[in-house]
KEGULUM-700586 format. One line per field, with one value per residue (C-alpha): x, y, z; residue number from 1. Coordinates in Angstrom, 1 decimal, always signed. Example, Ala and Ser with C-alpha at 12.3 -4.5 7.8 and 13.67 -1.06 7.14 Angstrom:
2
x	+12.3, +13.7
y	-4.5, -1.1
z	+7.8, +7.1
k	1, 2
REM end
This chain:
246
x	+106.9, +108.9, +109.1, +108.6, +105.1, +103.6, +104.8, +102.1, +99.5, +100.7, +100.4, +97.2, +96.1, +97.6, +96.2, +92.7, +92.5, +90.8, +92.9, +96.6, +97.2, +99.5, +102.1, +100.3, +97.0, +98.7, +100.4, +97.1, +95.2, +98.0, +97.6, +93.9, +94.1, +96.3, +95.4, +98.3, +98.5, +101.9, +103.8, +102.4, +104.1, +106.1, +105.7, +109.8, +109.0, +106.3, +108.5, +111.1, +108.7, +107.3, +110.7, +111.5, +107.9, +109.0, +112.2, +110.7, +108.6, +111.2, +112.4, +111.9, +109.6, +107.0, +104.6, +103.4, +105.4, +105.0, +104.6, +104.3, +101.6, +98.3, +99.8, +100.0, +101.2, +99.6, +100.1, +100.7, +101.4, +104.8, +104.8, +106.5, +103.0, +101.0, +100.1, +99.0, +96.8, +95.5, +94.2, +91.8, +90.5, +90.2, +89.5, +86.6, +89.1, +90.8, +89.9, +89.8, +90.2, +89.7, +92.2, +90.4, +90.1, +93.9, +94.8, +92.5, +93.9, +97.6, +96.5, +94.9, +97.6, +100.7, +98.6, +96.3, +94.5, +93.2, +89.3, +87.5, +87.9, +91.8, +91.8, +89.8, +91.9, +95.0, +92.9, +91.1, +87.8, +85.0, +86.2, +82.7, +82.2, +86.1, +86.3, +82.8, +84.3, +87.1, +85.1, +83.0, +86.3, +87.5, +90.8, +90.0, +88.2, +86.6, +89.2, +87.4, +86.6, +88.8, +87.7, +89.8, +88.1, +84.7, +81.9, +83.9, +84.5, +85.3, +88.7, +90.1, +93.0, +94.0, +92.5, +93.9, +92.8, +94.7, +98.1, +97.5, +96.7, +100.1, +102.0, +102.8, +102.6, +102.1, +102.1, +105.6, +106.7, +105.0, +107.9, +109.0, +108.0, +111.7, +112.6, +109.7, +111.1, +114.7, +114.1, +112.1, +114.5, +116.8, +120.2, +121.8, +124.1, +127.9, +129.1, +132.5, +135.3, +135.4, +131.7, +131.5, +131.8, +133.9, +131.1, +129.0, +126.2, +122.9, +122.4, +118.8, +116.7, +113.7, +111.4, +108.2, +106.2, +102.2, +100.6, +96.8, +95.8, +95.9, +97.4, +100.7, +103.9, +107.5, +110.3, +113.6, +116.6, +119.2, +119.8, +118.7, +115.4, +115.5, +115.7, +112.9, +110.6, +111.1, +110.3, +106.9, +106.2, +107.1, +104.8, +101.7, +103.2, +103.9, +101.4, +100.2, +97.3, +94.1, +93.7, +97.4, +97.7, +99.5
y	-146.9, -145.9, -141.9, -142.0, -143.8, -141.0, -138.1, -138.1, -138.5, -135.6, -133.5, -134.5, -133.6, -130.3, -129.4, -130.5, -128.7, -125.3, -124.6, -125.2, -128.5, -128.9, -131.5, -133.6, -133.2, -134.6, -137.4, -138.9, -138.3, -140.1, -143.2, -143.1, -143.2, -145.9, -148.0, -149.7, -150.5, -151.8, -150.0, -146.6, -143.2, -141.5, -137.6, -137.6, -139.1, -136.7, -134.0, -135.4, -135.8, -132.3, -131.1, -132.8, -131.7, -128.0, -128.3, -129.8, -126.9, -124.1, -124.8, -122.0, -123.8, -124.0, -121.1, -122.3, -123.3, -125.3, -122.9, -122.9, -120.1, -119.6, -122.4, -125.2, -126.1, -124.9, -124.4, -120.8, -119.2, -117.9, -113.9, -113.5, -114.2, -111.9, -109.3, -112.4, -114.0, -110.7, -110.4, -113.6, -112.4, -108.8, -106.8, -109.4, -110.9, -107.5, -106.7, -103.3, -101.9, -98.4, -96.6, -97.3, -100.9, -101.1, -99.3, -101.8, -105.0, -103.6, -103.2, -106.6, -108.0, -106.9, -106.8, -110.0, -111.3, -108.1, -106.6, -103.8, -101.5, -101.9, -101.5, -98.0, -96.7, -96.9, -95.3, -92.9, -93.4, -95.9, -99.1, -100.9, -100.8, -101.5, -104.7, -105.8, -105.3, -107.2, -110.0, -110.1, -110.3, -113.2, -111.5, -111.3, -113.7, -114.1, -115.8, -116.1, -113.8, -111.9, -113.8, -111.5, -108.1, -106.6, -107.9, -110.7, -109.0, -110.5, -110.8, -110.6, -112.3, -112.6, -115.6, -118.2, -116.2, -113.1, -115.2, -116.9, -113.5, -111.8, -115.0, -115.8, -118.7, -116.9, -113.5, -114.0, -113.6, -110.0, -107.2, -105.7, -102.0, -101.1, -102.5, -100.6, -97.5, -97.7, -98.4, -94.9, -93.0, -90.5, -90.6, -87.5, -85.2, -85.2, -81.5, -81.3, -80.2, -76.9, -76.3, -77.8, -75.4, -76.3, -78.1, -81.2, -79.6, -81.7, -83.1, -82.7, -85.3, -83.5, -86.3, -86.1, -88.9, -88.7, -90.5, -90.5, -90.9, -87.5, -86.1, -85.8, -84.8, -85.3, -84.0, -85.7, -83.7, -85.9, -89.6, -89.8, -88.6, -91.2, -94.1, -92.1, -92.0, -96.0, -96.6, -94.9, -96.9, -99.9, -99.3, -100.3, -104.1, -104.3, -105.4, -102.7, -101.6, -100.9, -97.7, -96.6, -94.3, -95.9
z	+76.9, +73.8, +73.6, +69.8, +70.4, +72.5, +70.6, +67.6, +70.5, +72.2, +69.0, +68.7, +72.2, +71.9, +68.7, +69.3, +72.7, +73.0, +76.1, +77.2, +78.4, +81.3, +81.1, +83.9, +82.0, +78.8, +80.9, +82.1, +78.8, +76.9, +79.3, +79.5, +75.6, +74.9, +77.8, +78.8, +82.6, +83.2, +80.4, +81.4, +80.0, +82.8, +83.6, +82.6, +79.2, +78.5, +79.4, +77.1, +74.2, +74.6, +74.3, +71.0, +69.8, +70.7, +68.9, +65.7, +65.2, +66.0, +62.9, +60.5, +58.1, +60.0, +60.4, +64.2, +67.3, +70.5, +73.3, +77.0, +78.1, +80.0, +82.5, +79.8, +76.2, +73.1, +69.1, +68.4, +65.0, +65.3, +65.5, +62.0, +60.6, +62.9, +60.1, +57.8, +60.2, +61.1, +57.5, +58.1, +61.5, +61.3, +64.5, +65.6, +68.3, +69.6, +73.0, +73.5, +77.0, +78.5, +80.4, +83.3, +82.9, +82.0, +85.3, +87.3, +85.6, +86.2, +90.0, +90.3, +88.3, +90.7, +93.9, +93.6, +95.4, +96.1, +97.0, +95.3, +98.1, +97.9, +94.3, +94.8, +97.5, +94.9, +92.0, +94.2, +92.2, +92.0, +90.2, +89.7, +86.0, +85.1, +87.6, +86.0, +82.2, +83.1, +84.5, +81.2, +79.1, +81.5, +82.1, +85.9, +88.2, +91.7, +93.6, +96.9, +99.7, +102.3, +105.6, +107.7, +106.6, +107.6, +105.7, +104.0, +100.4, +97.3, +96.3, +92.5, +90.7, +87.1, +85.1, +83.0, +79.8, +80.9, +81.4, +77.8, +76.2, +77.7, +77.1, +80.7, +82.8, +86.3, +87.8, +88.7, +85.3, +85.1, +84.4, +87.7, +88.4, +89.1, +85.4, +83.6, +85.3, +84.7, +80.9, +80.9, +82.9, +80.8, +81.2, +83.2, +81.1, +81.9, +83.0, +82.4, +85.2, +83.9, +84.5, +87.7, +91.0, +93.9, +95.5, +93.8, +91.4, +91.1, +87.7, +86.8, +84.6, +83.9, +84.6, +86.1, +87.8, +88.5, +91.5, +90.4, +93.9, +95.2, +92.0, +93.5, +91.1, +91.8, +89.9, +89.3, +89.8, +91.5, +91.7, +94.9, +93.9, +91.0, +93.9, +95.8, +92.5, +92.0, +95.2, +95.1, +92.2, +93.7, +96.4, +93.8, +94.0, +97.8, +100.3, +102.5, +104.8, +102.4, +103.8, +103.1, +100.0, +97.1
k	1, 2, 3, 4, 5, 6, 7, 8, 9, 10, 11, 12, 13, 14, 15, 16, 17, 18, 19, 20, 21, 22, 23, 24, 25, 26, 27, 28, 29, 30, 31, 32, 33, 34, 35, 36, 37, 38, 39, 40, 41, 42, 43, 44, 45, 46, 47, 48, 49, 50, 51, 52, 53, 54, 55, 56, 57, 58, 59, 60, 61, 62, 63, 64, 65, 66, 67, 68, 69, 70, 71, 72, 73, 74, 75, 76, 77, 78, 79, 80, 81, 82, 83, 84, 85, 86, 87, 88, 89, 90, 91, 92, 93, 94, 95, 96, 97, 98, 99, 100, 101, 102, 103, 104, 105, 106, 107, 108, 109, 110, 111, 112, 113, 114, 115, 116, 117, 118, 119, 120, 121, 122, 123, 124, 125, 126, 127, 128, 129, 130, 131, 132, 133, 134, 135, 136, 137, 138, 139, 140, 141, 142, 143, 144, 145, 146, 147, 148, 149, 150, 151, 152, 153, 154, 155, 156, 157, 158, 159, 160, 161, 162, 163, 164, 165, 166, 167, 168, 169, 170, 171, 172, 173, 174, 175, 176, 177, 178, 179, 180, 181, 182, 183, 184, 185, 186, 187, 188, 189, 190, 191, 192, 193, 194, 195, 196, 197, 198, 199, 200, 201, 202, 203, 204, 205, 206, 207, 208, 209, 210, 211, 212, 213, 214, 215, 216, 217, 218, 219, 220, 221, 222, 223, 224, 225, 226, 227, 228, 229, 230, 231, 232, 233, 234, 235, 236, 237, 238, 239, 240, 241, 242, 243, 244, 245, 246
REM end
């Protein structure tokens, strides 16, 4: 099947869909719509067609673009026109989350799948209300039960709406905790040799990091301690026993 023949059909499908469409879904829909049995569009042909459409709308004179987000392809207005579109939509589409909900969402995003008791062991407080609000806003979903835990509690994970909202396709695309931390670290002040005593002087950075569970604080004073703080924050993203303090 000629790629030029299926390109307008792919554009129409993506434009009309109210959710992101995967390449496989597009392939099946195109073949069903055209009804060709012998001359069916292959997955490779659809991928090539999508790349051509993407390149077409990347041109500066188009106000929207084809972007892979939320696990599939969709047409989105370009970031340069955010303020213009905001004038039309106003605040009605803005999802506001409380600090507690944001913290809960971050924990679920980085440690999914996770039970509510595990979330509470990290935050140190009850999270019933925060989890309920996240479910209502379709940012998290109930993905099953932990069959190995007592009572088989529900486990939570981020939804496709979460990925779509943040412009990612999987949890693997979330920024690494270590990367975020290093961006916030203040570079140490260089001390001249004349001011340096015979023994090596520790260089303070003056950074404090709080651990909410237990209200622990740690002050960074040396390069070694910088790595220790990074290790503490990274614990949030690693699998550990539910009873272990994070």
